[in-house]
C-alpha positions as CSV (number, residue, x, y, z in Angstrom):
1,X,18.8,-4.3,17.5
2,X,20.0,-1.0,19.1
3,X,17.3,1.4,21.0
4,X,17.7,4.5,21.9
5,X,16.9,5.5,25.6
6,X,16.0,9.4,26.8
7,X,18.2,10.6,29.2
8,X,15.6,11.0,31.8
9,X,15.1,7.4,31.8
10,X,18.0,5.7,32.4
11,X,17.7,5.6,35.7
12,X,14.8,3.8,34.8
13,X,16.1,1.6,32.8
14,X,18.6,0.7,35.5
15,X,16.2,0.0,38.2
16,X,14.1,-2.4,35.7
17,X,14.0,-5.3,38.0
18,X,15.1,-9.1,37.2
19,X,16.9,-10.7,34.7
20,X,15.2,-12.3,31.9
21,X,12.7,-11.8,28.7
22,X,9.3,-12.6,30.5
23,X,10.8,-10.3,34.1
24,X,11.4,-7.4,31.5
25,X,8.0,-7.6,29.5
26,X,6.0,-8.3,32.9
27,X,7.8,-4.4,34.1
28,X,6.6,-3.5,30.9
29,X,2.8,-4.8,31.2
30,X,2.5,-3.9,35.3
31,X,3.8,0.2,34.4
32,X,0.6,0.9,32.0
33,X,-0.9,3.4,34.9
34,X,2.5,4.1,36.6
35,X,5.7,4.2,35.5
36,X,5.7,5.4,32.1
37,X,10.1,5.9,32.2
38,X,10.0,2.6,34.2
39,X,7.6,0.8,31.7
40,X,9.1,1.7,28.6
41,X,13.0,1.1,29.7
42,X,11.9,-2.6,30.5
43,X,9.9,-2.5,27.2
44,X,12.6,-1.8,25.3
45,X,15.0,-4.1,27.4
46,X,12.5,-6.5,25.8
47,X,12.1,-5.7,22.3
48,X,15.6,-5.9,21.8
49,X,16.7,-8.9,23.8
50,X,13.3,-10.7,21.7
51,X,14.1,-9.5,18.2
52,X,18.0,-11.2,18.7
53,X,16.3,-14.5,19.6
54,X,14.3,-14.2,17.5
55,X,11.0,-14.6,20.1
56,X,8.5,-13.6,17.2
57,X,5.3,-13.0,19.8
58,X,7.3,-11.5,22.7
59,X,9.1,-9.3,19.7
60,X,5.8,-8.1,19.1
61,X,4.2,-7.7,22.7
62,X,7.2,-5.5,23.4
63,X,7.3,-3.8,20.6
64,X,3.8,-2.8,21.0
65,X,4.3,-1.9,24.9
66,X,7.6,0.4,23.6
67,X,4.8,2.6,21.3
68,X,1.5,2.7,23.9
69,X,5.0,3.9,25.9
70,X,6.0,6.6,23.6
71,X,2.6,7.2,22.8
72,X,1.2,8.6,26.6
73,X,4.8,10.8,26.4
74,X,3.4,12.6,23.7
75,X,6.6,11.5,21.5
76,X,4.6,11.3,18.5
77,X,6.9,10.8,15.8
78,X,9.1,8.5,17.7
79,X,6.0,6.3,18.6
80,X,4.9,6.4,14.6
81,X,8.3,5.0,13.6
82,X,8.6,2.2,15.8
83,X,5.1,1.0,14.7
84,X,5.8,1.4,11.1
85,X,9.3,-0.6,11.6
86,X,6.3,-3.1,13.8
87,X,3.3,-2.8,11.3
88,X,4.8,-5.7,8.9
89,X,4.7,-8.2,11.2
90,X,1.6,-7.1,12.8
91,X,-0.2,-7.6,9.3
92,X,1.5,-11.0,8.7
93,X,-0.3,-12.3,11.6
94,X,-3.5,-11.3,10.2
95,X,-6.1,-9.1,11.5
96,X,-5.7,-8.7,15.4
97,X,-7.3,-6.7,18.7
98,X,-3.5,-5.7,19.1
99,X,-3.2,-4.6,15.5
100,X,-6.4,-2.3,15.5
101,X,-4.8,-0.7,18.6
102,X,-1.7,0.1,17.3
103,X,-3.2,1.5,13.9
104,X,-5.4,3.8,15.7
105,X,-2.5,4.6,17.9
106,X,-0.6,5.7,14.6
107,X,-3.7,7.4,13.4
108,X,-4.2,9.8,16.6
109,X,-0.2,10.1,16.1
110,X,0.0,11.5,13.0
111,X,-3.3,13.6,13.2
112,X,-2.2,15.3,16.5
113,X,1.4,15.8,13.8
114,X,-0.7,17.2,11.1
115,X,-0.2,14.2,8.5
116,X,-3.9,13.8,7.7
117,X,-3.2,11.4,4.8
118,X,-1.0,9.0,6.3
119,X,-3.7,9.2,9.7
120,X,-6.7,8.6,7.1
121,X,-4.9,5.7,5.6
122,X,-4.5,4.1,8.9
123,X,-8.5,4.7,10.4
124,X,-8.6,3.1,6.9
125,X,-6.6,0.4,7.7
126,X,-8.0,-0.1,11.0
127,X,-11.9,-0.4,10.4
128,X,-11.1,-3.0,8.0
129,X,-9.4,-4.9,10.1
130,X,-12.2,-4.1,12.8
131,X,-15.0,-5.3,10.5
132,X,-12.9,-8.5,9.5
133,X,-12.9,-9.2,13.3
134,X,-17.1,-8.7,13.1
135,X,-16.4,-7.5,17.2
136,X,-18.8,-4.8,17.1
137,X,-17.0,-3.3,19.7
138,X,-13.5,-3.4,18.1
139,X,-15.9,-1.8,15.2
140,X,-16.6,1.3,17.9
141,X,-13.7,1.6,18.7
142,X,-12.5,2.1,14.9
143,X,-15.4,5.1,14.5
144,X,-14.4,7.0,17.2
145,X,-10.8,6.7,15.6
146,X,-11.9,7.7,12.3
147,X,-14.3,10.3,14.2
148,X,-11.1,11.5,15.8
149,X,-9.1,12.5,12.7
150,X,-12.3,14.5,10.7
151,X,-12.1,16.8,13.7
152,X,-8.6,16.8,14.0
153,X,-8.8,17.6,10.1
154,X,-11.4,20.7,11.2
155,X,-14.5,18.9,10.7
156,X,-16.1,18.6,14.3
157,X,-20.0,18.0,12.5
158,X,-19.1,14.8,11.4
159,X,-16.8,13.5,13.0
160,X,-19.5,13.7,16.2
161,X,-22.5,12.5,13.9
162,X,-19.7,9.0,13.6
163,X,-18.7,9.2,17.2
164,X,-22.6,9.0,18.3
165,X,-23.1,6.4,16.0
166,X,-20.4,4.2,17.2
167,X,-22.4,4.8,20.2
168,X,-25.5,3.6,19.1
169,X,-23.4,0.7,17.4
170,X,-22.6,-1.8,20.7
171,X,-25.3,0.2,23.0
172,X,-26.1,-2.1,25.8
173,X,-22.7,-4.1,25.3
174,X,-20.2,-1.1,25.9
175,X,-18.5,-1.4,28.9
176,X,-16.8,0.8,30.9
177,X,-14.0,1.7,28.7
178,X,-15.9,1.8,25.5
179,X,-18.1,4.6,27.4
180,X,-14.8,6.0,28.4
181,X,-13.5,6.3,25.2
182,X,-16.7,7.7,23.9
183,X,-17.4,10.6,25.5
184,X,-14.1,11.9,26.3
185,X,-13.7,11.6,22.1
186,X,-17.2,13.2,21.9
187,X,-16.0,16.3,25.0
188,X,-12.5,17.0,22.5
189,X,-15.1,17.2,19.6
190,X,-17.6,19.8,21.2
191,X,-14.5,22.0,22.5
192,X,-13.3,21.9,18.8
193,X,-16.5,22.9,17.3
194,X,-16.7,25.6,20.1
195,X,-12.9,26.8,19.0
196,X,-14.0,26.8,15.0
197,X,-17.7,29.1,15.9
198,X,-16.6,31.5,18.8
199,X,-15.0,34.4,16.9
200,X,-18.1,33.9,13.8
201,X,-19.8,36.5,12.5
202,X,-23.4,35.0,12.6
203,X,-25.4,34.6,16.1
204,X,-26.6,31.6,14.9
205,X,-23.4,30.1,14.8
206,X,-22.0,31.6,17.7
207,X,-24.6,30.1,19.5
208,X,-24.0,26.8,17.9
209,X,-20.2,27.1,19.6
210,X,-21.9,27.5,22.7
211,X,-24.3,24.7,22.2
212,X,-21.7,22.4,21.6
213,X,-19.1,23.0,24.6
214,X,-22.4,22.8,26.8
215,X,-22.4,19.1,25.7
216,X,-18.5,18.5,25.8
217,X,-18.5,19.7,29.3
218,X,-21.7,16.8,30.2
219,X,-19.5,14.1,28.1
220,X,-16.0,14.6,30.4
221,X,-18.6,14.9,33.8
222,X,-19.9,11.2,32.5
223,X,-16.0,10.2,31.4
224,X,-15.3,10.4,34.1
225,X,-16.9,7.5,36.3
226,X,-16.1,5.4,34.0
227,X,-11.7,6.1,33.7
228,X,-12.0,5.7,38.0
229,X,-14.2,2.5,37.4
230,X,-11.5,1.1,34.7
231,X,-8.3,3.3,36.6
232,X,-7.2,4.4,32.9
233,X,-5.3,7.4,34.1
234,X,-4.6,8.3,30.9
235,X,-7.8,9.0,29.0
236,X,-8.7,10.2,32.5
237,X,-6.1,13.0,31.8
238,X,-7.7,13.8,28.7
239,X,-10.7,13.9,30.2
240,X,-10.2,16.7,33.2
241,X,-7.6,18.7,31.0
242,X,-10.6,19.1,29.0
243,X,-13.3,19.8,31.5
244,X,-10.9,22.9,32.4
245,X,-10.0,24.2,28.7
246,X,-14.2,23.6,29.0
247,X,-14.4,26.2,32.2
248,X,-12.2,28.6,31.4
249,X,-13.9,29.6,27.6
250,X,-17.3,29.2,29.8
251,X,-15.9,32.1,31.9
252,X,-16.1,29.8,35.4
253,X,-12.6,30.7,35.8
254,X,-12.4,29.4,40.1
255,X,-13.5,26.2,39.2
256,X,-11.4,26.1,35.6
257,X,-8.4,26.6,37.7
258,X,-9.2,23.9,40.5
259,X,-9.6,21.4,37.8
260,X,-6.6,22.4,35.7
261,X,-4.1,22.3,38.7
262,X,-5.7,19.0,39.8
263,X,-5.0,17.3,36.5
264,X,-1.7,18.9,35.9
265,X,-0.6,16.6,39.3
266,X,-1.6,13.7,38.2
267,X,-0.5,14.2,34.3
268,X,3.1,15.4,36.1
269,X,3.1,11.6,38.5
270,X,2.4,9.6,35.0
271,X,4.8,11.5,33.2
272,X,2.6,12.4,30.3
273,X,4.5,15.3,28.8
274,X,2.1,16.2,25.9
275,X,-0.5,16.9,28.1
276,X,1.5,18.2,30.9
277,X,2.3,21.2,28.3
278,X,-1.4,21.6,27.2
279,X,-2.6,21.7,30.4
280,X,0.0,24.7,31.3
281,X,-1.0,26.4,28.4
282,X,-4.8,26.9,30.0
283,X,-3.6,27.7,32.9
284,X,-1.5,30.6,31.2
285,X,-5.0,31.3,29.1
286,X,-6.9,31.9,32.8
287,X,-4.1,34.0,33.7
288,X,-5.3,36.0,30.5
289,X,-8.5,36.2,31.2
290,X,-7.7,37.2,35.2
291,X,-5.5,40.1,33.2
292,X,-2.4,38.7,34.0
293,X,-0.5,39.0,31.2
294,X,3.0,39.1,32.2
295,X,2.4,36.2,34.0
296,X,1.1,34.3,31.2
297,X,3.4,35.4,29.0
298,X,5.8,34.4,31.3
299,X,4.8,30.2,31.4
300,X,4.0,30.4,28.0
301,X,7.5,30.8,27.1
302,X,8.6,28.6,29.9
303,X,6.4,26.0,27.8
304,X,7.3,26.8,24.0
305,X,11.1,26.6,25.4
306,X,10.7,23.2,26.6
307,X,8.5,21.7,24.3
308,X,10.4,23.3,21.6
309,X,10.8,20.6,18.9
310,X,8.2,18.3,20.3
311,X,5.0,20.2,20.0
312,X,1.8,19.1,17.9
313,X,1.0,21.6,15.7
314,X,-2.3,21.8,17.0
315,X,-0.7,22.8,20.7
316,X,2.2,25.0,18.9
317,X,-0.3,27.0,17.2
318,X,-2.6,27.5,20.8
319,X,0.7,28.5,22.7
320,X,1.6,30.8,19.8
321,X,-2.0,32.0,20.2
322,X,-1.9,32.7,23.5
323,X,1.6,34.3,23.4
324,X,0.1,36.9,21.0
325,X,-2.7,37.8,22.8
326,X,-0.4,38.7,26.4
327,X,2.5,39.7,24.3
328,X,0.0,42.0,22.5
329,X,-1.4,43.3,25.6
330,X,2.2,44.2,27.4
331,X,2.8,46.0,24.1
332,X,5.6,44.5,23.1
333,X,4.9,44.8,19.1
334,X,7.9,42.9,17.9
335,X,7.1,39.7,20.4
336,X,3.2,39.4,19.0
337,X,4.1,40.0,15.9
338,X,6.7,36.9,16.0
339,X,3.9,34.8,17.8
340,X,1.0,35.6,15.7
341,X,3.5,35.0,12.2
342,X,4.5,31.5,14.3
343,X,1.0,30.8,14.5
344,X,-0.1,31.7,10.6
345,X,2.7,29.6,9.5
346,X,1.5,26.4,11.6
347,X,-2.2,27.9,10.6
348,X,-1.6,28.0,7.2
349,X,0.3,24.3,6.2
350,X,-2.3,22.5,8.9
351,X,-4.7,23.8,5.9
352,X,-2.7,22.9,3.2
353,X,-2.4,19.1,4.9
354,X,-6.2,19.4,5.4
355,X,-7.2,19.9,1.7
356,X,-4.2,17.9,0.3
357,X,-6.0,14.8,2.7
358,X,-9.4,15.6,1.5
359,X,-8.2,15.4,-1.6
360,X,-7.0,11.8,-1.7
361,X,-9.6,10.0,0.9
362,X,-13.1,10.6,1.3
363,X,-13.7,8.7,4.9
364,X,-17.0,9.8,6.0
365,X,-19.9,8.8,8.0
366,X,-21.3,7.6,5.0
367,X,-18.3,5.2,4.2
368,X,-18.3,4.2,7.7
369,X,-21.6,2.5,7.7
370,X,-20.4,-0.2,6.1
371,X,-19.5,-1.4,9.5
372,X,-23.1,-1.3,11.1
373,X,-24.2,-4.7,11.6
374,X,-26.9,-4.0,8.8
375,X,-29.1,-6.6,6.6
376,X,-27.2,-7.2,3.2
377,X,-29.1,-8.4,-0.3
378,X,-28.5,-11.9,-1.9
379,X,-26.6,-12.1,-4.8
380,X,-28.2,-10.7,-7.6
381,X,-27.3,-12.7,-11.3
382,X,-26.0,-10.8,-13.9
383,X,-29.1,-10.1,-15.9
384,X,-30.9,-9.3,-12.6
385,X,-28.6,-6.5,-12.1
386,X,-28.4,-5.3,-15.4
387,X,-31.9,-4.7,-15.3
388,X,-31.5,-2.5,-11.6
389,X,-34.0,-5.4,-10.5
390,X,-35.1,-4.6,-7.0
391,X,-34.5,-6.9,-3.5
392,X,-38.5,-7.6,-2.2
393,X,-39.0,-5.5,0.9
394,X,-40.0,-6.9,4.2
395,X,-43.9,-7.7,4.9
396,X,-43.3,-5.2,8.2
397,X,-42.0,-1.6,7.9
398,X,-38.4,-2.2,9.1
399,X,-36.7,-0.6,6.1
400,X,-39.3,2.4,6.2
401,X,-38.5,6.0,8.7
402,X,-41.6,6.2,10.4
403,X,-41.5,9.5,10.5
404,X,-41.2,10.1,7.1
405,X,-42.2,6.8,5.0
406,X,-38.7,7.2,3.3
407,X,-36.9,4.6,3.1
408,X,-33.9,3.9,6.2
409,X,-29.8,3.2,6.0
410,X,-31.3,-0.6,6.1
411,X,-33.0,-0.3,2.5
412,X,-30.0,1.9,1.7
413,X,-27.7,-1.3,2.3
414,X,-30.2,-4.0,0.6
415,X,-31.1,-1.5,-2.3
416,X,-28.3,0.3,-2.9
417,X,-26.1,-2.3,-4.2
418,X,-28.3,-3.0,-7.0
419,X,-28.9,0.3,-8.1
420,X,-24.8,0.7,-8.3
421,X,-24.8,-2.9,-9.9
422,X,-27.0,-2.3,-12.6
423,X,-25.2,1.4,-13.5
424,X,-21.8,-0.1,-13.9
425,X,-22.8,-3.7,-15.7
426,X,-24.7,-1.3,-18.3
427,X,-22.7,1.5,-18.7
428,X,-26.0,3.6,-17.5
429,X,-26.1,7.3,-15.8
430,X,-26.7,7.3,-12.3
431,X,-26.7,10.7,-10.6
432,X,-26.3,10.5,-6.2
433,X,-28.6,13.6,-4.5
434,X,-27.8,14.3,-0.7
435,X,-29.8,16.8,0.7
436,X,-29.7,18.6,3.9
437,X,-31.6,21.1,5.2
438,X,-30.4,24.8,5.9
439,X,-29.8,25.9,9.9
440,X,-32.5,22.6,10.9
441,X,-31.0,22.8,14.5
442,X,-31.9,26.5,14.8
443,X,-35.0,25.8,13.3
444,X,-36.2,22.8,15.8
445,X,-34.5,25.5,19.2
446,X,-36.7,28.0,17.5
447,X,-40.0,26.6,16.6
448,X,-39.9,23.1,18.3
449,X,-39.3,19.7,17.5
450,X,-43.0,19.5,16.3
451,X,-42.7,21.5,13.9
452,X,-39.2,20.8,12.6
453,X,-41.2,17.1,12.3
454,X,-43.9,19.0,10.0
455,X,-41.5,20.4,8.0
456,X,-39.6,16.5,7.2
457,X,-43.2,15.5,6.7
458,X,-43.8,18.0,3.8
459,X,-40.4,18.0,2.5
460,X,-40.9,14.2,2.1
461,X,-44.3,14.5,0.3
462,X,-42.6,17.1,-2.1
463,X,-39.5,14.8,-3.0
464,X,-42.4,11.8,-4.0
465,X,-44.1,14.2,-5.9
466,X,-40.8,16.2,-7.7
467,X,-39.5,12.6,-8.2
468,X,-40.2,9.1,-9.6
469,X,-41.6,5.8,-8.8
470,X,-37.9,3.6,-9.9
471,X,-35.9,6.8,-7.8
472,X,-35.3,5.8,-3.8
473,X,-35.5,8.5,-1.6
474,X,-33.9,7.5,1.4
475,X,-33.7,9.4,5.1
476,X,-29.9,9.5,6.2
477,X,-30.0,11.2,9.5
478,X,-32.5,14.2,10.7
479,X,-32.3,16.9,8.3
480,X,-30.8,14.6,5.3
481,X,-31.9,12.8,2.5
482,X,-30.4,10.8,-0.1
483,X,-31.9,10.7,-3.3
484,X,-31.1,7.9,-5.8
485,X,-31.5,9.0,-9.7
486,X,-30.6,5.7,-11.6
487,X,-30.7,6.4,-15.5
488,X,-30.1,9.9,-14.7
489,X,-27.2,12.2,-16.1
490,X,-25.7,15.3,-13.9
491,X,-27.3,17.6,-16.5
492,X,-30.6,16.0,-15.4
493,X,-30.7,16.0,-11.5
494,X,-29.5,19.0,-11.9
495,X,-32.8,20.5,-13.0
496,X,-35.0,17.9,-10.9
497,X,-33.1,19.0,-7.9
498,X,-33.0,22.8,-8.9
499,X,-37.2,22.3,-9.9
500,X,-37.0,20.9,-5.7
501,X,-35.2,23.5,-4.4
502,X,-37.6,25.7,-5.5
503,X,-40.8,24.4,-4.7
504,X,-39.5,24.1,-1.0
505,X,-38.1,28.2,-1.0
506,X,-41.3,28.8,-2.3
507,X,-43.7,26.7,-0.2
508,X,-45.8,28.8,2.8
509,X,-43.7,27.2,5.2
510,X,-45.6,30.4,7.8
511,X,-49.0,28.1,7.8
512,X,-47.2,25.6,9.8
513,X,-45.4,28.6,12.6
514,X,-45.3,31.8,11.8
515,X,-41.9,33.1,10.9
516,X,-40.9,29.7,9.2
517,X,-38.9,30.2,6.6
518,X,-37.2,26.7,5.1
519,X,-34.5,26.3,2.2
520,X,-32.7,23.1,1.2
521,X,-28.2,22.5,0.0
522,X,-28.6,20.2,-2.2
523,X,-24.4,18.1,-3.3
524,X,-24.8,15.9,-6.5
525,X,-22.6,13.1,-7.4
526,X,-22.6,10.7,-10.6
527,X,-20.9,7.7,-11.5
528,X,-18.5,6.4,-12.4
529,X,-17.0,6.0,-9.4
530,X,-19.4,3.1,-8.8
531,X,-19.6,2.4,-5.2
532,X,-22.3,4.1,-3.1
533,X,-19.6,5.0,-0.4
534,X,-17.4,6.9,-3.1
535,X,-20.8,8.3,-4.2
536,X,-22.3,9.7,-1.0
537,X,-19.1,11.0,-0.4
538,X,-19.2,13.1,-3.0
539,X,-22.3,14.1,-2.6
540,X,-22.0,14.9,0.5
541,X,-18.7,16.8,0.2
542,X,-20.7,19.2,-2.9
543,X,-23.1,19.4,-0.7
544,X,-21.4,21.2,2.2
545,X,-19.2,23.3,-0.9
546,X,-23.2,24.4,-1.7
547,X,-23.3,25.5,2.5
548,X,-19.9,27.2,2.5
549,X,-21.3,29.2,-1.1
550,X,-24.4,30.5,1.3
551,X,-27.0,27.8,1.1
552,X,-30.2,27.9,-0.2
553,X,-28.5,26.0,-3.9
554,X,-27.3,23.1,-5.8
555,X,-24.2,22.2,-6.3
556,X,-22.4,19.1,-8.3
557,X,-19.1,17.7,-7.5
């Protein structure tokens, strides 16, 4: 099997020591945090020999190392092609930590390239494989991968929630590697959150973006000691370049310059080509922030030339937008227009890919909760399911949210399957409503956490007053409540939720705090499909559409 080596790795290939397959695999393992060119060359030689000799386990290991080195160099298309070639053999061996890792790399690479459908397919599989292995740390890494893909798809809110839940899943079991990855991913999400909101016309959203940026900075600082402890140079380089970019956005230019130059020195030393382009883009943006448009334009032109045909879509958008600003400042209208057109073309392409992926896959926070170690009910007989019999609640309060008295996620895991199963067996209607308090974070920031808690308690009581005893009321997150309405068609559910929405809007909230105003955005989804995760995903999508349409309304999936 013939492999293609990059010209700048020919010397490294010649330097690979030893003459046996074991020697080459040993070099591939040894260079993981050192010489990427040497490591790739050794892995490639081992892969070729193992393939020609039919040594299956060595073929898989060498192939995985080839993918590792290509991914870290930023050669995403090549890595995906190599990984796809390995997938049939890996899948034949069943679920494993190595397969989960390879699928995560594939998901990240596909997302970087803007192929979100493939990215979601890969994270779906790695999540399923991790659940099958029942290893909490692998599940947490898979959930982080889901969040990372969602962040690339323009949804940092859901990504951050999912990553925080992944951290909670392993809790004290997390070692420095898991903590490094969690902090690094959360920093990336916070940075993305800021970029999404920084040009908003809403002061509230701009404040939200600044808060996200501050959280991102703290995550980069928290990641660093863990990266040093485990010697994980690549993730540490991502974290440090993130920190430099964050400091740039915070206007702390001198600090940003120091961090970025230090990060770039490490990046160049290890050969992380894609990260190097990103760090150089940040340094060019720093020049622009200091008024050196000419220097910035020259630096950006160099990065664009070097990365031509290889830079991934997000970086390409960023490079062209920075070049547009620099050439515009220089009065070069033709070049400014060229870079703006290139930026918009890539942005449009990514937006279409995001919409297409969302239309086919719903990988959501609630869908991923199937991975959590939650209690499941004993299987019900067909007759019990058809009658919708409920799993008895435990005598303690373990299924109840202590603040609102509503059910919690454990209650959802135990009772929702019976409701869905009963609806499916009897072809009865079933509608889910996902209720979100509008601008809840801003509400608690302005009026305090105690007032926020009181709002949730009042809302819980209003829900009890406006629903039936057989309806299932669940608090899923700080400001989100799920209501399952069995034997309820969509039109009737809309009436129920409109009644609740109106009651909340008219409630005298100023009695709790002067100037307090509370509204709800509600998304509805009705069966079929007869699957909890898909129903909740559709309800969540409808809820976000309600927010997009102006909040304080009900939307049907």
